[in-house]
Structures are given as C-alpha cells and as structure tokens.
C-alpha positions as CSV (number, residue, x, y, z in Angstrom):
1,M,18.1,18.1,-6.9
2,S,14.9,19.5,-5.5
3,D,13.3,16.5,-7.8
4,A,15.5,13.6,-5.7
5,T,14.7,15.5,-2.2
6,Q,10.4,15.3,-3.5
7,A,10.9,12.0,-4.4
8,R,12.7,11.1,-0.6
9,E,9.9,12.3,1.2
10,Y,6.9,10.6,-0.1
11,Q,6.5,6.8,1.2
12,E,4.9,4.0,-0.6
13,S,2.8,1.5,0.4
14,R,3.9,-1.5,1.7
15,I,2.3,-4.9,1.4
16,E,3.6,-6.7,5.1
17,D,2.7,-10.1,6.5
18,E,1.1,-9.3,9.7
19,P,1.4,-12.3,12.4
20,I,-3.0,-11.9,12.9
21,L,-4.1,-10.6,9.6
22,G,-1.7,-12.3,7.3
23,P,-0.5,-10.1,3.9
24,V,-1.6,-6.4,4.5
25,L,-1.3,-3.1,2.8
26,A,0.3,-0.7,5.0
27,M,-0.4,3.5,3.5
28,P,2.0,5.9,4.4
29,D,-0.5,7.7,7.0
30,G,-0.2,4.9,9.4
31,R,-3.4,2.7,8.2
32,I,-3.4,-1.2,7.7
33,Q,-5.5,-2.5,5.0
34,P,-6.6,-5.6,5.1
35,L,-6.0,-7.4,1.9
36,T,-9.4,-9.3,0.1
37,W,-8.9,-13.0,-0.7
38,M,-8.9,-11.5,-4.4
39,E,-6.1,-9.5,-3.8
40,R,-3.7,-11.4,-1.9
41,L,-4.2,-13.5,-4.6
42,M,-3.2,-11.0,-7.4
43,V,-0.4,-9.7,-5.1
44,R,1.1,-13.3,-5.0
45,L,0.8,-14.0,-8.5
46,H,2.0,-10.4,-9.6
47,L,-1.1,-9.2,-11.1
48,T,-0.6,-6.0,-9.2
49,N,1.6,-4.2,-6.5
50,A,1.3,-1.5,-3.7
51,K,1.2,0.6,-5.2
52,A,-2.1,0.1,-7.4
53,L,-3.5,-1.2,-4.1
54,E,-3.0,2.0,-2.5
55,A,-4.6,3.9,-5.6
56,R,-7.8,2.0,-4.9
57,Y,-7.6,2.8,-1.0
58,F,-6.5,6.1,-1.0
59,K,-8.8,8.9,0.8
60,P,-7.9,12.3,0.5
61,V,-7.3,14.5,3.7
62,S,-10.4,16.5,3.7
63,A,-12.8,13.6,3.7
C-alpha cells in the first residue's frame, strides 16, 4: 500500500502545447522547458517521451 501512495505523490513531466512556444516539456517543479526542433520531431514520431526528456533536463535541488 505504501508503494501506491508513493506513486501518487510523484508527478511526471508531460508534453504540453503552449500557445506561443508550441510543444514544451512541463516539469513537475513548475518549470517549462521549450523543446528543440529535433526533440519535437522525436516526440511526434514517438521516438522519445516526456520521461526521457525529463531525465535530460533534470536539475538536482542542490544545484
């Protein structure tokens, strides 16, 4: 049961469409990361996902 509780507490990043920026990565901490042209293409072709992109742009809290 504690595993289910921990899974609910964690928020995954997601790909969203912003009116001006277009496709962006919405991080769990509230940051918005614009995607490069290549990242947009990879998302469109389903070659990557939000979790993989989050790992690329992850910044530790102490940084």
